BAMARZA-227170 format. One line per field, with one value per residue (C-alpha): x negated, y negated, z; residue in three letters; residue number from 1. Coordinates in steps of 0.02 Angstrom, whole numbers, plus 50000, padded with zeros to 5 digits. Layout:
<atoms>
u <- (X / ...)
v <- (Y / ...)
w <- (Z / ...)
residuo <- (ALA / ...)
num <- (NUM / ...)
</atoms>
This chain:
<atoms>
u <- (50144 / 50155 / 50306 / 50263 / 50267 / 50420 / 50384 / 50534 / 50559 / 50576 / 50738 / 50752 / 50875 / 51014 / 50975 / 51131 / 51067 / 50897 / 50981 / 51070 / 50917 / 50807 / 50951 / 50922 / 51056 / 51061 / 50996 / 51114 / 50975 / 50884 / 51043 / 51023 / 51158 / 51121 / 51178 / 51194 / 51304 / 51189 / 51304 / 51282 / 51095 / 51082 / 51183 / 51075 / 50912 / 50986 / 51018 / 50828 / 50816 / 50695 / 50569 / 50499 / 50308 / 50315 / 50253 / 50387 / 50389 / 50541 / 50580 / 50663 / 50683 / 50751 / 50778 / 50743 / 50909 / 50865 / 50685 / 50736 / 50828 / 50678 / 50562 / 50684 / 50662 / 50485 / 50394 / 50205 / 50186 / 50306 / 50253 / 50381 / 50371 / 50459 / 50456 / 50549 / 50430 / 50576 / 50590 / 50416 / 50475 / 50594 / 50480 / 50325 / 50426 / 50464 / 50284 / 50222 / 50352 / 50314 / 50157 / 50052 / 50166 / 50227 / 50138 / 50204 / 50159 / 50216 / 50249 / 50358 / 50380 / 50404 / 50220 / 50155 / 50071 / 50114 / 49972 / 49865 / 50014 / 50002 / 49850 / 49770 / 49793 / 49982 / 49975 / 50040 / 50010 / 50145 / 50201 / 50206 / 50350 / 50382 / 50261 / 50322 / 50320 / 50479 / 50532 / 50689 / 50774 / 50931 / 50885 / 50939 / 51054 / 50948 / 50794 / 50873 / 50882 / 50715 / 50632 / 50699 / 50649 / 50472 / 50466 / 50536 / 50393 / 50271 / 50351 / 50327 / 50144 / 50119 / 50048 / 50086 / 50164 / 50182 / 49994 / 50031 / 50154 / 50342 / 50385 / 50575 / 50672 / 50832 / 50896 / 51052 / 51130 / 51294 / 51419 / 51442 / 51255 / 51248 / 51389 / 51297 / 51141 / 51231 / 51358 / 51380 / 51396 / 51557 / 51603 / 51630 / 51488 / 51358 / 51224 / 51038 / 51005 / 51089 / 50967 / 50813 / 50852 / 50915 / 50772 / 50645 / 50736 / 50864 / 50981 / 51123 / 51250 / 51252 / 51393 / 51470 / 51460 / 51608 / 51561 / 51644 / 51507 / 51377 / 51341 / 51384 / 51512 / 51471 / 51608 / 51564 / 51540 / 51367 / 51308 / 51167 / 51067 / 50934 / 50802 / 50685 / 50561 / 50569 / 50415 / 50439 / 50530 / 50674 / 50615 / 50438 / 50389 / 50307 / 50418 / 50417 / 50472 / 50613 / 50671 / 50669 / 50768 / 50895 / 50916 / 50936 / 51059 / 51171 / 51167 / 51328 / 51400 / 51576 / 51516 / 51438 / 51263 / 51189 / 51239 / 51125 / 50987 / 50983 / 50914 / 50751 / 50709 / 50697 / 50838 / 50731 / 50712 / 50858 / 50978 / 50844 / 50752 / 50903 / 50959 / 50786 / 50790 / 50958 / 50910 / 50745 / 50831 / 50980 / 51097 / 51272 / 51269 / 51456 / 51439 / 51458 / 51301 / 51383 / 51420 / 51236 / 51152 / 50978 / 50921 / 50983 / 50892 / 50736 / 50751 / 50783 / 50626 / 50522 / 50588 / 50558 / 50379 / 50359 / 50420 / 50300 / 50155 / 50200 / 50241 / 50138 / 50188 / 50368 / 50316 / 50308 / 50474 / 50604 / 50775 / 50819 / 50692 / 50744 / 50784 / 50744 / 50569 / 50537 / 50591 / 50474 / 50328 / 50360 / 50391 / 50209 / 50149 / 50253)
v <- (46920 / 46941 / 47019 / 47186 / 47187 / 47281 / 47401 / 47440 / 47578 / 47525 / 47569 / 47758 / 47877 / 47938 / 48102 / 48181 / 48135 / 48213 / 48373 / 48380 / 48329 / 48465 / 48589 / 48606 / 48705 / 48754 / 48930 / 49027 / 49140 / 48985 / 48914 / 48754 / 48619 / 48446 / 48289 / 48157 / 48020 / 47870 / 47816 / 47985 / 47995 / 47820 / 47871 / 48026 / 47927 / 47795 / 47935 / 47950 / 47773 / 47639 / 47721 / 47560 / 47561 / 47741 / 47910 / 48031 / 48214 / 48268 / 48453 / 48523 / 48364 / 48454 / 48327 / 48183 / 48100 / 48089 / 48051 / 47891 / 47830 / 47863 / 47769 / 47623 / 47602 / 47536 / 47686 / 47681 / 47860 / 48000 / 48181 / 48302 / 48491 / 48587 / 48773 / 48767 / 48710 / 48681 / 48510 / 48460 / 48333 / 48228 / 48232 / 48185 / 48042 / 47979 / 47999 / 47897 / 47762 / 47754 / 47646 / 47788 / 47803 / 47979 / 48145 / 48321 / 48485 / 48636 / 48780 / 48860 / 48749 / 48904 / 48945 / 48767 / 48675 / 48490 / 48435 / 48367 / 48285 / 48132 / 48021 / 48026 / 47838 / 47864 / 47979 / 47934 / 48012 / 48137 / 48030 / 47874 / 47819 / 47925 / 47892 / 47811 / 47983 / 48068 / 48236 / 48227 / 48357 / 48424 / 48603 / 48757 / 48857 / 49015 / 48936 / 48808 / 48913 / 49007 / 48839 / 48749 / 48897 / 48888 / 48701 / 48717 / 48836 / 48707 / 48570 / 48678 / 48702 / 48522 / 48594 / 48573 / 48400 / 48381 / 48370 / 48186 / 48161 / 48177 / 48172 / 48162 / 48263 / 48229 / 48385 / 48463 / 48627 / 48715 / 48623 / 48778 / 48787 / 48600 / 48621 / 48765 / 48661 / 48524 / 48638 / 48597 / 48725 / 48825 / 48799 / 48940 / 48874 / 48888 / 49014 / 49056 / 48915 / 48788 / 48834 / 48837 / 48666 / 48575 / 48625 / 48550 / 48405 / 48270 / 48327 / 48232 / 48289 / 48124 / 48155 / 48285 / 48286 / 48372 / 48519 / 48437 / 48305 / 48433 / 48507 / 48648 / 48638 / 48758 / 48847 / 48753 / 48574 / 48512 / 48433 / 48305 / 48333 / 48221 / 48293 / 48195 / 48304 / 48280 / 48225 / 48368 / 48528 / 48576 / 48756 / 48778 / 48937 / 48989 / 48980 / 49168 / 49205 / 49077 / 49146 / 49325 / 49283 / 49177 / 49305 / 49449 / 49354 / 49308 / 49485 / 49516 / 49340 / 49386 / 49497 / 49447 / 49378 / 49520 / 49640 / 49554 / 49523 / 49709 / 49736 / 49652 / 49813 / 49999 / 50109 / 50182 / 50013 / 49915 / 49911 / 49865 / 49735 / 49642 / 49622 / 49556 / 49438 / 49364 / 49348 / 49260 / 49143 / 49112 / 49144 / 49217 / 49376 / 49364 / 49205 / 49224 / 49177 / 49020 / 48963 / 48958 / 48788 / 48748 / 48736 / 48914 / 48975 / 48889 / 48984 / 49148 / 49122 / 49080 / 49234 / 49346 / 49281 / 49332 / 49508 / 49515 / 49479 / 49638 / 49740 / 49664 / 49800 / 49738 / 49593 / 49718 / 49802 / 49783 / 49860 / 49846 / 49984 / 50165 / 50155 / 50333 / 50326 / 50155 / 50218 / 50368 / 50257 / 50130 / 50260 / 50312 / 50133 / 50066)
w <- (49743 / 49554 / 49472 / 49390 / 49201 / 49141 / 48999 / 48890 / 48765 / 48582 / 48491 / 48472 / 48389 / 48504 / 48593 / 48517 / 48344 / 48383 / 48439 / 48272 / 48172 / 48246 / 48262 / 48448 / 48537 / 48719 / 48751 / 48863 / 48928 / 48993 / 49073 / 48975 / 48987 / 48917 / 49008 / 48872 / 48950 / 48989 / 49132 / 49218 / 49188 / 49260 / 49413 / 49437 / 49430 / 49548 / 49674 / 49688 / 49755 / 49695 / 49578 / 49503 / 49496 / 49556 / 49496 / 49438 / 49388 / 49290 / 49283 / 49127 / 49023 / 48870 / 48732 / 48851 / 48895 / 49081 / 49033 / 48944 / 49097 / 49209 / 49090 / 49086 / 49275 / 49252 / 49323 / 49322 / 49263 / 49215 / 49195 / 49124 / 49141 / 49003 / 48962 / 48796 / 48659 / 48539 / 48622 / 48564 / 48431 / 48539 / 48691 / 48589 / 48514 / 48689 / 48746 / 48598 / 48633 / 48819 / 48810 / 48884 / 49036 / 48995 / 48979 / 48947 / 49031 / 48932 / 49050 / 49182 / 49335 / 49443 / 49419 / 49410 / 49554 / 49554 / 49668 / 49526 / 49440 / 49552 / 49587 / 49758 / 49782 / 49782 / 49934 / 50107 / 50276 / 50322 / 50470 / 50362 / 50249 / 50095 / 49951 / 49790 / 49710 / 49654 / 49585 / 49479 / 49373 / 49293 / 49335 / 49237 / 49350 / 49336 / 49416 / 49533 / 49692 / 49671 / 49634 / 49787 / 49897 / 49823 / 49855 / 50031 / 50069 / 49997 / 50104 / 50260 / 50214 / 50152 / 49991 / 49805 / 49777 / 49966 / 49989 / 49945 / 50088 / 50109 / 49923 / 49898 / 49770 / 49673 / 49586 / 49513 / 49568 / 49543 / 49653 / 49760 / 49795 / 49833 / 49960 / 50043 / 50065 / 50162 / 50249 / 50434 / 50574 / 50573 / 50391 / 50265 / 50155 / 50293 / 50243 / 50243 / 50120 / 50236 / 50374 / 50263 / 50188 / 50342 / 50456 / 50336 / 50251 / 50270 / 50132 / 50047 / 49918 / 49824 / 49700 / 49586 / 49396 / 49312 / 49203 / 49052 / 49053 / 48996 / 48824 / 48817 / 48956 / 49101 / 49197 / 49355 / 49414 / 49461 / 49623 / 49632 / 49791 / 49869 / 49987 / 50101 / 50197 / 50386 / 50481 / 50604 / 50550 / 50662 / 50675 / 50738 / 50648 / 50483 / 50330 / 50298 / 50476 / 50471 / 50303 / 50369 / 50526 / 50430 / 50290 / 50412 / 50521 / 50374 / 50301 / 50400 / 50396 / 50456 / 50600 / 50765 / 50739 / 50842 / 50702 / 50577 / 50703 / 50743 / 50569 / 50620 / 50712 / 50671 / 50736 / 50876 / 50962 / 50891 / 51040 / 51167 / 51063 / 50997 / 51177 / 51222 / 51073 / 51119 / 51303 / 51266 / 51142 / 51256 / 51109 / 51121 / 51017 / 50984 / 50881 / 50693 / 50593 / 50523 / 50701 / 50749 / 50760 / 50693 / 50874 / 50907 / 50752 / 50818 / 50982 / 50889 / 50785 / 50940 / 51030 / 50880 / 50877 / 51059 / 51017 / 50868 / 50986 / 51079 / 50923 / 50778 / 50654 / 50662 / 50549 / 50405 / 50446 / 50311 / 50344 / 50159 / 50122 / 50146 / 50330 / 50378 / 50304 / 50383 / 50554 / 50544 / 50494 / 50630 / 50765 / 50744 / 50764 / 50908)
residuo <- (UNK / UNK / UNK / UNK / UNK / UNK / UNK / UNK / UNK / UNK / UNK / UNK / UNK / UNK / UNK / UNK / UNK / UNK / UNK / UNK / UNK / UNK / UNK / UNK / UNK / UNK / UNK / UNK / UNK / UNK / UNK / UNK / UNK / UNK / UNK / UNK / UNK / UNK / UNK / UNK / UNK / UNK / UNK / UNK / UNK / UNK / UNK / UNK / UNK / UNK / UNK / UNK / UNK / UNK / UNK / UNK / UNK / UNK / UNK / UNK / UNK / UNK / UNK / UNK / UNK / UNK / UNK / UNK / UNK / UNK / UNK / UNK / UNK / UNK / UNK / UNK / UNK / UNK / UNK / UNK / UNK / UNK / UNK / UNK / UNK / UNK / UNK / UNK / UNK / UNK / UNK / UNK / UNK / UNK / UNK / UNK / UNK / UNK / UNK / UNK / UNK / UNK / UNK / UNK / UNK / UNK / UNK / UNK / UNK / UNK / UNK / UNK / UNK / UNK / UNK / UNK / UNK / UNK / UNK / UNK / UNK / UNK / UNK / UNK / UNK / UNK / UNK / UNK / UNK / UNK / UNK / UNK / UNK / UNK / UNK / UNK / UNK / UNK / UNK / UNK / UNK / UNK / UNK / UNK / UNK / UNK / UNK / UNK / UNK / UNK / UNK / UNK / UNK / UNK / UNK / UNK / UNK / UNK / UNK / UNK / UNK / UNK / UNK / UNK / UNK / UNK / UNK / UNK / UNK / UNK / UNK / UNK / UNK / UNK / UNK / UNK / UNK / UNK / UNK / UNK / UNK / UNK / UNK / UNK / UNK / UNK / UNK / UNK / UNK / UNK / UNK / UNK / UNK / UNK / UNK / UNK / UNK / UNK / UNK / UNK / UNK / UNK / UNK / UNK / UNK / UNK / UNK / UNK / UNK / UNK / UNK / UNK / UNK / UNK / UNK / UNK / UNK / UNK / UNK / UNK / UNK / UNK / UNK / UNK / UNK / UNK / UNK / UNK / UNK / UNK / UNK / UNK / UNK / UNK / UNK / UNK / UNK / UNK / UNK / UNK / UNK / UNK / UNK / UNK / UNK / UNK / UNK / UNK / UNK / UNK / UNK / UNK / UNK / UNK / UNK / UNK / UNK / UNK / UNK / UNK / UNK / UNK / UNK / UNK / UNK / UNK / UNK / UNK / UNK / UNK / UNK / UNK / UNK / UNK / UNK / UNK / UNK / UNK / UNK / UNK / UNK / UNK / UNK / UNK / UNK / UNK / UNK / UNK / UNK / UNK / UNK / UNK / UNK / UNK / UNK / UNK / UNK / UNK / UNK / UNK / UNK / UNK / UNK / UNK / UNK / UNK / UNK / UNK / UNK / UNK / UNK / UNK / UNK / UNK / UNK / UNK / UNK / UNK / UNK / UNK / UNK / UNK / UNK / UNK / UNK / UNK / UNK / UNK / UNK / UNK / UNK / UNK / UNK / UNK)
num <- (1 / 2 / 3 / 4 / 5 / 6 / 7 / 8 / 9 / 10 / 11 / 12 / 13 / 14 / 15 / 16 / 17 / 18 / 19 / 20 / 21 / 22 / 23 / 24 / 25 / 26 / 27 / 28 / 29 / 30 / 31 / 32 / 33 / 34 / 35 / 36 / 37 / 38 / 39 / 40 / 41 / 42 / 43 / 44 / 45 / 46 / 47 / 48 / 49 / 50 / 51 / 52 / 53 / 54 / 55 / 56 / 57 / 58 / 59 / 60 / 61 / 62 / 63 / 64 / 65 / 66 / 67 / 68 / 69 / 70 / 71 / 72 / 73 / 74 / 75 / 76 / 77 / 78 / 79 / 80 / 81 / 82 / 83 / 84 / 85 / 86 / 87 / 88 / 89 / 90 / 91 / 92 / 93 / 94 / 95 / 96 / 97 / 98 / 99 / 100 / 101 / 102 / 103 / 104 / 105 / 106 / 107 / 108 / 109 / 110 / 111 / 112 / 113 / 114 / 115 / 116 / 117 / 118 / 119 / 120 / 121 / 122 / 123 / 124 / 125 / 126 / 127 / 128 / 129 / 130 / 131 / 132 / 133 / 134 / 135 / 136 / 137 / 138 / 139 / 140 / 141 / 142 / 143 / 144 / 145 / 146 / 147 / 148 / 149 / 150 / 151 / 152 / 153 / 154 / 155 / 156 / 157 / 158 / 159 / 160 / 161 / 162 / 163 / 164 / 165 / 166 / 167 / 168 / 169 / 170 / 171 / 172 / 173 / 174 / 175 / 176 / 177 / 178 / 179 / 180 / 181 / 182 / 183 / 184 / 185 / 186 / 187 / 188 / 189 / 190 / 191 / 192 / 193 / 194 / 195 / 196 / 197 / 198 / 199 / 200 / 201 / 202 / 203 / 204 / 205 / 206 / 207 / 208 / 209 / 210 / 211 / 212 / 213 / 214 / 215 / 216 / 217 / 218 / 219 / 220 / 221 / 222 / 223 / 224 / 225 / 226 / 227 / 228 / 229 / 230 / 231 / 232 / 233 / 234 / 235 / 236 / 237 / 238 / 239 / 240 / 241 / 242 / 243 / 244 / 245 / 246 / 247 / 248 / 249 / 250 / 251 / 252 / 253 / 254 / 255 / 256 / 257 / 258 / 259 / 260 / 261 / 262 / 263 / 264 / 265 / 266 / 267 / 268 / 269 / 270 / 271 / 272 / 273 / 274 / 275 / 276 / 277 / 278 / 279 / 280 / 281 / 282 / 283 / 284 / 285 / 286 / 287 / 288 / 289 / 290 / 291 / 292 / 293 / 294 / 295 / 296 / 297 / 298 / 299 / 300 / 301 / 302 / 303 / 304 / 305 / 306 / 307 / 308 / 309 / 310 / 311 / 312 / 313 / 314 / 315 / 316 / 317 / 318 / 319 / 320 / 321 / 322 / 323 / 324 / 325 / 326 / 327 / 328 / 329 / 330 / 331 / 332 / 333 / 334)
</atoms>
């Protein structure tokens, strides 16, 4: 078996010098924080595993400090998605120096579908090993959580990038958010996000980057999190239903879980149906939400689905709307 040809970048100006040259400063409204230390960018890319000869999508490359590290790992193709066109000069410089291995998509990753970013020949069957495709990014804080929720939904549907198989992700979040994602049962950090992530992925908080390592320095430390989609989700229900049950349950996180679960139902049927829900799911209603296991959430979702078969209009019920109006509307339908 022949050794793959290693393509190296030619000598380039330091990223810090390019920031000064083009007068590029982080925009607070975009939650931009640059990671310029090559040792830390190397550690972040290493957290993604072996990406040699692989296909990589980097989200939010900025001036390209992480991008350079990715290219140095002998990737076959790198696609970067950047919203801020101020970074056109340093990114175009990298693309020209990459020997046609790098391309740039200018746009908002929240509205971008990554399916066509990767070639079909790189795909793997969902039950097979993970494909040599990787999503990596030092995410702006303001889009990190909405983006991972969007991608978790895509993972559940095997759409977007996950039409190519169980594509892993290595992303940055505020340390507090990273800790919530990996939080075990019974811990204070356990929340809706813990359930949504852990039922779909094997998730690891790889390491923490101190805030002082970024430019400008944020008020928080940053966690690097690695996600590998599971072959079989732990909760056998549609993403929207799981999200609704988890969100409603954690809406009263310090009270008994039955208090939150009651909010799945209009006042007129609340007491009876929450009792039915807990009985069908075989869940103790006096447990706090953060004490519930993924298996118990699975049973709650299955039982809620059974109730929805009897009362289909409940699927549209939202207790966060004006409750009196909702109850009147649903009383006419039930």
